[in-house]
N, C-alpha and C positions, 0 to 999 in steps of 0.2 A: 614849410612842411604839406607835401602835395595831400591831394584824396587818395592815389593808391601809397603812396606812403602809411597815414596810417589808418587807412582798411587795415593793409595788412600787418603791421604793428596788431593791432586789432587780434586778428587771425593766429598769427604770434602767438600775444598771451594768453585767447580761450584756449588753444590751440600747450602750451603749456602748464598752465592751469589743468586742462582734463588730463596730460601725462601726469601731469602728479599726483592726481585722484587714482589713476588707476593701478600709480605705485605703491599706495596703501588698498589698493582693495583689488580692484577684476582682474587685473595683469601681475599681482605681483608676483608671482610665480613667475613669469613669462621673464620681467626682469633681472629676477636672476640669472639667468642666462649670461649677462650682459656686463656679471660684476667676477671681473678677475680674479685666476687664481691669488695673485702676489700681492694683493688689498690687506694691509696688516691689517680688517675690519670685519668683523662680524658682517657676510654677506647679504645676509636678512635687516640688518641696520644700514649701513648704506644704502641698498634700492627703498628703507623708510626717510633717511634721511632725506637723499637724491629727491625723492617727491614732493617731499616736506619746500624745500628748495624751487622744485621745480612751479610749487602750486605757489610761490610766494615772488618766486619772476614772472611768471604769466600776469599774477594780476596789477603788478606794478608798471608793466606792460601798456597793463587796458587805464589801470587808474592814476600814475604817479605820472604826468603831462608834462613837467614842467620838471622835471631831473628824465623825462628822456635820453636823452644824449648819457649819459652817467647808464643807467640801466640794459641803453645797446648795448655797452660797453661788453658793463657784468653781462649779460647773455650771450654777448658771443665768448667771452672767456667760459661761462660753462661749458658751452657745444663745446668747446678746448677740451677741457678734463676731462669732459667722461667720453669724448672718441675713443679712447684708448678700448671700453668698456667694444664696442661695435668691433675691435681689430681683434680683441681676444676670443669673440665670439665669433668671427671668420675664423681664426688659425684654432680653434681649440675644436670647430663642427662643432657646437653649441647651436642645436633648432631652439628658439623663441620666435613668436609673429610671425608664424606663416615662412621662417627663413632660415628652410632643409636642405639645401642646395649651395656645393659652394659658386657656385652663378648669386644664388640668388643674394647671400653674405657677402659678396665685391658686389652686386649693382648698390646693395645700400651704404656703401662707403659716402660717395659724393655725395650723398643727402645734408655730414654733416657741417662741409666749407659750404654749402648752400644755403643752411641755415642761419649757419654766422654768417654771411651773406644777407640776407636775409634783416636780421637781427642790426646789425652795423648803417643799413640801408635803408628801412623801417622806420627808427629812429634820428633820422639824420646826425650819429655818431659818425660815418665817414667824412660824410662830408661838412661838419662840424671839425675833425681833425687836419682834412684835404683844404682848407681854407685858412687855419691857422698860418 
């Protein structure tokens, strides 16, 4: 693991932990805009549960170095699973987090694949898979 990977993994862990806490507190209403209406669960419950998951994943990235490869795959899968929320926000023209124009909502979409790549690279998950 390079220093850059370790720093990136810890920054991603802090980002996820902070985002998870914001799900439960100051940004709870904003996150409701990203829950697709076709999810058959109460939207507020989805926001709360995803916040708890983000906190757990963020802390895992920081604290569970021995399991970083497995955690990297789980974090990447989580980013894939929440991507429909970003698409729903675009398609349904929902304003949240300052994304109040079509352009802003479109420009946000590439962030998710970037987060997936960072999760896989910073944990060594991608390298581990490629060298097997």
